C-alpha positions in Angstrom: 36.1 24.3 1.1 34.6 23.0 -2.1 34.4 19.4 -0.8 32.8 20.7 2.4 30.3 22.7 0.5 29.4 19.8 -1.7 29.0 17.6 1.4 26.8 20.2 3.1 24.6 20.5 0.0 24.3 16.7 -0.2 23.3 16.4 3.4 20.7 19.2 3.1 19.3 17.5 0.0 19.2 14.1 1.6 17.3 15.7 4.6 14.8 17.4 2.3 14.1 14.2 0.3 13.7 12.3 3.6 11.1 14.8 4.8 9.3 14.5 1.5 9.1 10.7 1.8 6.1 9.3 0.0 3.1 8.2 2.0 1.1 5.2 0.9 -2.7 5.2 1.7 -5.0 2.2 2.2 -8.8 2.2 2.6 -9.4 -0.6 5.1 -13.3 -0.6 5.1 -16.0 -0.4 2.5 -18.9 -1.4 4.8 -22.5 -0.2 4.4 -22.4 1.0 8.0 -20.2 3.4 9.9 -16.7 2.5 11.0 -15.5 4.7 13.9 -12.9 5.2 16.6 -9.9 3.3 15.1 -6.8 2.4 17.1 -3.6 0.7 15.9 -0.5 -1.2 17.3 2.7 -2.1 15.5 5.3 -4.8 16.1 7.9 -5.2 13.4 6.2 -5.8 10.1 2.9 -6.7 11.8 0.3 -3.9 11.9 -2.9 -4.3 13.9 -6.0 -2.1 13.5 -9.2 -2.1 15.6 -12.4 -0.1 15.3 -16.1 0.1 16.1 -18.5 -0.7 13.3 -22.4 -0.6 13.1 -22.8 -2.4 9.8 -24.8 -5.1 11.7 -27.3 -2.7 13.3 -25.4 -2.2 16.5 -21.8 -1.4 17.0 -19.3 -4.3 17.1 -15.5 -4.3 17.4 -13.7 -5.3 14.3 -10.0 -6.2 13.8 -7.7 -6.3 10.8 -4.0 -7.3 10.4 -1.2 -6.7 7.9 1.9 -8.9 8.2 3.9 -7.0 5.6 4.1 -3.5 6.9 0.7 -2.3 5.7 1.0 -3.5 2.0 -1.7 -6.2 2.2 -4.4 -6.9 4.8 -6.3 -9.9 6.0 -10.1 -9.8 6.0 -11.8 -8.0 8.9 -12.8 -10.1 11.9 -15.4 -9.3 14.5 -14.1 -9.5 18.0 -17.3 -8.7 19.9 -20.8 -10.1 19.5 -23.4 -8.6 21.7 -26.8 -7.0 21.4 -25.5 -3.7 23.0 -23.2 -1.2 21.3 -19.5 -1.9 21.6 -17.3 1.2 21.3 -14.1 3.0 22.2 -11.7 0.1 21.4 -8.0 0.1 22.2 -5.2 -2.3 21.1 -1.7 -3.1 22.3 0.9 -5.7 21.2 3.8 -7.4 22.9 5.7 -9.9 20.7 3.0 -12.4 19.4 0.5 -11.3 22.1 -2.2 -8.9 20.9 -4.6 -7.4 23.4 -7.9 -5.7 22.6 -10.1 -3.8 25.1 -13.4 -2.0 24.5 -16.6 -0.8 26.3 -20.0 -2.5 25.9 -23.0 -1.2 27.8 -20.7 0.7 30.1 -18.7 -2.4 31.0 -15.1 -3.2 30.1 -14.3 -6.2 27.9 -11.0 -7.8 27.0 -9.8 -10.2 24.4 -6.3 -11.7 23.8 -4.6 -13.4 20.8 -1.4 -15.3 21.6 -0.5 -15.9 18.0 -0.4 -12.4 16.4 -4.1 -12.1 15.8 -4.6 -15.4 14.0 -7.0 -16.8 16.6 -8.5 -15.1 19.7 -9.4 -16.4 23.1 -12.8 -16.0 24.8 -14.0 -12.5 25.5 -13.7 -11.5 29.2 -15.7 -8.9 31.1 -13.1 -7.5 33.5 -14.8 -4.8 35.6 -17.3 -5.3 38.4 -18.7 -1.7 38.4 -20.6 -0.5 35.4 -20.2 3.0 34.1 -17.0 3.0 32.0 -17.0 5.7 29.3 -13.4 5.6 28.0 -10.5 3.2 28.1 -6.8 2.9 27.3 -4.3 0.1 27.3 -0.5 -0.3 27.7 1.8 -3.4 28.0 5.2 -4.0 29.5 6.4 -7.6 29.2 3.7 -9.9 30.6 2.0 -7.0 32.4 -1.1 -5.5 30.9 -2.3 -2.2 32.2 -5.8 -0.7 31.6 -7.1 2.7 32.6 -10.6 4.0 32.3 -13.0 6.6 33.6 -16.7 6.5 34.5 -17.4 10.3 34.3 -16.6 10.8 38.1 -13.6 8.6 38.8 -10.4 7.3 37.2 -9.6 3.6 37.6 -6.6 1.3 36.9 -6.5 -2.4 36.3 -3.5 -4.7 36.0 -2.8 -8.2 34.9 0.6 -9.8 35.6 -0.1 -13.0 33.8 -1.1 -12.0 30.3 -4.7 -11.3 31.1 -5.9 -14.3 33.1 -6.3 -12.5 36.4 -6.9 -8.8 37.1 -6.7 -6.4 40.1 -8.4 -3.0 40.2 -7.2 0.2 41.9 -9.3 3.4 42.1 -6.9 6.3 41.4 -9.1 9.3 42.1 -12.9 9.9 42.5 -14.8 13.2 42.1 -18.1 14.1 43.7 -20.7 16.8 43.2 -20.0 19.1 40.2 -16.7 17.6 39.2 -16.4 15.3 36.2 -13.4 13.5 34.5 -12.7 11.7 31.3 -10.3 11.2 28.4 -8.1 8.7 30.3 -4.8 7.7 28.6 -2.0 5.4 30.0 1.6 4.6 29.1 4.2 2.3 30.7 7.9 1.8 30.7 9.1 -1.1 32.9 7.6 -0.8 36.4 6.7 2.8 35.8 3.2 3.6 34.8 1.8 7.0 33.8 -1.8 8.2 33.4 -3.4 11.5 32.3 -7.0 12.6 32.2 -9.0 15.8 32.2 -11.1 17.1 35.1 -13.9 19.7 34.9 -15.5 21.5 37.8 -18.9 23.2 37.1 -19.3 24.6 40.5 -18.6 28.2 39.5 -19.7 30.8 36.9 -16.8 29.8 34.8 -15.9 26.3 34.0 -12.6 25.3 35.6 -10.5 22.5 34.1 -7.1 20.8 34.3 -5.1 17.8 33.1 -4.3 15.4 35.9 -1.1 13.3 35.8 -0.6 10.2 37.9 2.5 8.0 38.2 3.2 4.6 39.8 6.8 3.4 40.2 5.9 0.0 41.5 3.7 -1.5 38.8 0.5 0.2 39.8 0.4 -0.7 43.6 0.6 3.0 44.7 0.1 6.2 42.8 1.1 9.9 43.1 -1.1 12.6 41.4 0.2 15.9 40.0 -1.0 18.6 37.7 1.4 19.2 34.8 -0.9 21.6 33.1 -1.5 23.6 36.3 -3.7 22.9 39.3 -6.8 24.7 37.9 -7.3 27.1 35.1 -10.3 28.9 33.5 -11.3 27.7 30.1 -11.4 24.1 28.8 -8.6 21.6 28.5 -9.4 18.2 27.2 -8.2 15.2 25.0 -4.9 14.5 26.7 -2.4 12.1 25.2 0.8 10.7 26.8 3.9 8.9 25.6 7.1 7.9 27.4 10.7 7.4 26.2 13.1 6.5 29.0 12.9 9.2 31.6 11.2 11.6 29.2 7.4 12.0 29.5 5.4 14.0 27.0 1.8 15.1 27.6 -0.2 16.7 24.7 -3.7 18.1 25.1 -6.3 20.5 23.7 -6.8 23.9 25.2 -9.6 26.2 24.1 -7.9 29.6 23.8 -8.7 32.8 22.0 -11.9 31.3 20.5 -10.2 28.2 19.1 -9.1 24.7 20.2 -5.3 24.5 20.0 -2.9 21.8 20.9 -0.4 22.3 23.6 2.2 20.0 25.2 4.4 19.8 28.3 7.5 17.7 28.8 9.2 16.2 31.8 12.8 15.0 31.4 13.0 13.5 34.9 10.3 10.9 34.9 7.5 13.3 35.8 9.1 15.0 38.8 9.2 18.4 37.1 7.6 19.9 33.9 8.4 22.5 31.3 6.2 25.4 30.6 3.3 24.6 28.3 4.1 25.1 24.6 1.6 25.7 21.9 1.9 23.3 19.0 -0.8 24.7 16.7 -1.8 28.3 16.0 -4.3 28.0 13.1 -7.5 30.0 13.0 -9.6 26.8 13.0 -9.8 24.1 15.7 -7.0 21.6 16.2 -8.2 18.5 18.2 -7.5 14.8 19.0 -3.7 14.8 19.3 -2.1 11.3 19.1 1.6 10.9 19.7 4.5 8.4 19.5 8.2 8.6 20.0 11.3 7.1 18.5 14.5 8.0 20.4 14.8 11.8 20.1 12.0 12.2 17.6 8.3 12.9 18.5 5.6 12.3 16.0 2.1 13.9 16.3 -1.1 13.6 14.3 -4.2 15.6 14.9 -7.5 16.7 13.3 -7.8 20.3 12.1 -11.1 21.9 11.1 -10.5 23.6 7.7 -14.1 24.7 7.4 -17.2 23.8 9.5 -17.9 20.9 7.1 -14.3 19.8 6.5 -11.7 18.3 8.9 -8.3 17.0 7.8 -5.5 15.1 9.4 -2.2 16.8 9.9 1.2 15.4 10.9 4.0 17.1 12.8 7.5 16.0 13.8 10.2 17.2 16.2 13.7 15.7 16.0 14.9 17.2 19.3 12.3 16.1 21.9 9.9 18.9 21.3 12.3 21.9 21.2 11.3 22.8 17.6 8.7 21.5 15.1 9.9 22.3 11.6 7.9 19.5 9.9 4.2 19.8 9.2 2.4 17.8 6.6 -1.3 17.6 5.6 -2.1 13.9 5.3 -5.6 14.1 3.9 -7.5 16.1 1.4 -11.2 15.2 1.3 -14.5 17.0 1.2 -15.9 15.5 4.5 -14.6 14.9 8.0 -11.4 13.1 8.7 -11.3 12.4 12.4 -9.9 10.3 15.3 -6.3 9.9 14.0 -3.9 7.5 15.8 -0.2 7.1 15.2 2.4 4.4 15.7 5.9 3.6 14.6 8.0 0.6 13.9 11.8 0.6 13.3 11.3 1.6 9.7 7.9 3.1 9.2 5.3 5.5 10.5 1.6 4.5 10.5 -1.5 6.7 10.8 -5.1 5.5 11.0 -8.3 7.5 11.0 -11.9 7.5 9.8 -13.4 9.7 7.0 -17.1 10.2 5.9 -16.6 11.5 2.4 -18.0 8.4 0.9 -21.4 8.9 2.7 -20.5 6.8 5.7 -17.5 6.5 7.9 -14.7 4.4 6.6 -11.3 3.5 8.1 -8.1 4.6 6.3 -4.5 4.0 6.9 -1.4 5.8 5.7 2.3 4.8 6.1 5.6 6.3 5.3 9.3 5.4 5.7 10.5 6.6 9.1 11.7 10.1 8.9 
């Protein structure tokens, strides 16, 4: 019994120390202008960060890389160069191929690096219809998948040759008082998944829902469902989606009881059926901007939480059992200003979180990483 008790104490202590693993922070920008809307992608020890920056008068897309797991960083590089504002960047990586996408003057632009971000190919404009307001990217092998909205429709674009040629599919279009946005995409093999919010202003009360679409044939055909519920009063927004095998997780913000709170739903059968919505946050302030990633059974979430009207901080949550329980919550920032727009990614050994903060007087990009817990 004594040996068993000692072993149990050792395991509990090891678990506690793991949860208390140190986080290392890096400030990636010190520009005179504002650095906003960061995104990141990780492949092994390579960490790639992208953001929009207005240091040059208009917003341009900037890129920075670490080849040693976040310890040191190359100098920032400008990926766009246009007289209009470039914003809402997204990045994805597959082996040595790095893909960046952003919006400029309501058009979708794409750029590829075939050598891990060392050099970049020519910028490509890849949509024919102007009006893009949000974009998301996912990769699966040589296939690149893009999703975006134009306020009234949701669109999908695919390249099967690493970005040389593209084909476009209109997923759903709304007319009249309906509006959509916040498109996010995830992929696993030939299966592609999309979520977005839809609002209908055609009644006294605003009606909203989170739409879910799935393709099982690489984007050729799609089915559309409503994992949050077909329609509900109130406001749901800011969806995020991640896939692990046949498990699909959708997180979103729901305005409830006077506050924005984060909820999630899970499908264990590839989107065929969904669990009841579960509330992840219950603070008195507003919890927004969830970003999620998975590693086997574990789900990692970061979000912004309004401490006071002038102070927003980044929080981290972990579930080790695919969302059944969430015993781990950690506050990652402690500043006087706004810490917003967090994104999260994992490698085999580390967790990475990126966000922007305005405490210095302008918006700067920060990154934090920790051993995988």
